[in-house]
N, C-alpha and C positions, 0 to 999 in steps of 0.2 A: 234547233230552226235552220232550213236552209235556207242561204244568202238568197237574197233579191238581186236584181242586176241593176243596173247602175238605173236614176231614176231621171228621167226627162222634162220637167213640163210643155207641155203636150198643148202646143194652139189646134183649137176647135178647128181650124179653114185647111190646118197642114194633115197631108197624110200621111206623115210618116209619128205611131201612134206604138205604145207597148208590144199590139199584136204582131207588126209589119215588120217592129225591130229583132221579135223573138224571134220569127218563123225565116226570117232574115231571106237570102232567091227564093225559097221552098212557099213562102209565101203563095207565090203564082199556082202551087199543086191546089188550093181553095179554091171553090166556084166562083167565079167573079161577081156574084153577089154576096157571099161571103169577104170575100176579099172585101170590096164597099163600105159592106154593115162592120167590117175591123177595121179600114177605115176614117171616117167619117159619125160614125154610131147608127142610131136608129131608134125606132119606135114600133116593136111588132103586137099584134094583135091577132089573139083569136078565139076557135072554139075549142073546149075542152074537152077529150077523157078521160074519168079520172077511174082505172083499178085498184081492186082491189083483190086477196088472196080468199083462198076460202077457211074457210074453221076457223079455228086460231088467229093463221094467216091474217085475218084477215082483217079480228079486235087487232092484234097487234099494227098492220098498217095504218088501220083508223086512228089510233094512236097515236103515230108520228104524223098521219097527219096531220092531224089538231095541233100536233107540236110546233109543223113546217108551217102554218097556217093554210093550211090547203082544206080545200074541204069536206066535210069527210062524210059527206051524202049523194046521192048516186045518180042526182039530178043533173043537166044542163049546167056546164059551168063558163066564162070566159075566162081565157088569161091576156095579161100585156106585163110586157118584158120591154124598158126604154136599157137602152146599150150605150155605154161609151165612157172619155177615157179623159183621164186626168192625172197630173203626178203622176207617173210610168204604173199606173194601173189602169188596169179592166172595172168596169164596171156595171153589173146588170143589177136593175131592179125592177122586180117581181109581184104584178098585184093579181090575185084571184078575184075578178068579178072586182067589188067594188069593196074589198077588205084589206088587211091590212097587210103591210106593203111587207116584204122579205126581200131584204138588200144583201147581196154579196158582193167582196173585192178582191180580186184575182189581182197578185204580185208576180211578175214572171221570177226565174232562178235560170241560167244557161241558159244553151238556145235548144232553137229544133233540130234534130228530135231528140236529144239524152237528156235534155232538160225541162222543165215544166212549169208550173200554176200549185202557187200556194191560195185557195178559196178557204177567205174569213167569213162565217157567218155566224157574228155573235164569239160563243169562246170557244167553237169549234172550228181550228184549222185541217183542213184536208189537202194533202199532197197529188197532186196530179198530174201525168202526162195525158201528151192527147198524139192518135193517132188520126189520119188522113184519108178517106178510107171511099172513094170517087169523087172524091173534090167539097164530100162534108167531113165535119169536123165533131170525133169520138174524143170521149174525155174518158181516164180507165183512171183508176181510185190505186195511190202504191202505199199511202202512209194518213194518217192521220194524229191530233193531238187533241186535249179538252185542256184547256187552259194551260198550262204547262207539263201537263203530263201526258207524254206519247201512249197511246194504243195500239196496241200490237194488230198485228195482220188479223192474226186468225178473227182474230173479235170482230174486225169487220163490215158490213155488211157490204154484199159485190153490188155494185151500181151498175148502170151504164148508165152515161147520159151523152150525147147527139144531135143536131143537129147539121141538114144537108137542105139541097132544094131539092123543087118537087115541082113541075109546070109551071118556073116560076115564084110560086111562093117556099114558105118555109117549111118544111119540117121538121119535127123535135119530138123528138123519147126520152122517159125520163124509168129505169128500172131500178128499185131498190128489191135487194133478198136476202133472207138471210137462213143460215144452214141448217137443214130438215126440216124447215117453214118452205122455201124455197120465195118467189115473189109474194113480196106484206104489200106492197105499194108503184104502182106505175101511172105515169098519164103523157097525153102527150094529145099531139093535134099540127094543123097547117094553119098556119100563120102568114098576116099581107106584114106589108111594112105600111105602116100609118101615116097619113100627109104625104105621099107621093117620096117617101125613103126607100129607100135601095139597098 
């Protein structure tokens, strides 16, 4: 496993966070609203569009959705995401409708652009790098572990995930694709900051 960057206790009132330290001067390349979100944290919420592949890809996508706590029907849904920083980590707490929470922690290693983040959700750890595109943040998966066992890169789903600012709101999109099947699951939407967060 890649070693994490030095941990720092974080003062909720401070602009110095794991994200701003990891990016260094390149933090300024992010849209100002994304900078604010990753300095102070915040809560985002909005309508959710969920996509599934066709045929076998759809069957696989719905099974994966259920494992991740994502609604597997075609009805309208809402996503609620709380983002905060603590102990040198970035924390994402997602909830689909009023369902179960889906919690991830992101641990930095190195610095942008060559470093990355380890996203841990339960027993799964993903090694991610970041691309900044037009002020938006795009994750790129470069490795994974299941418990103590590394997962070969060729076995990993092709995952695309990111967020950008669109007309003052937060546009996000996640896509998971498998070899031969193509996209099996995707979701996204346009979210607004709750309670005056920016």
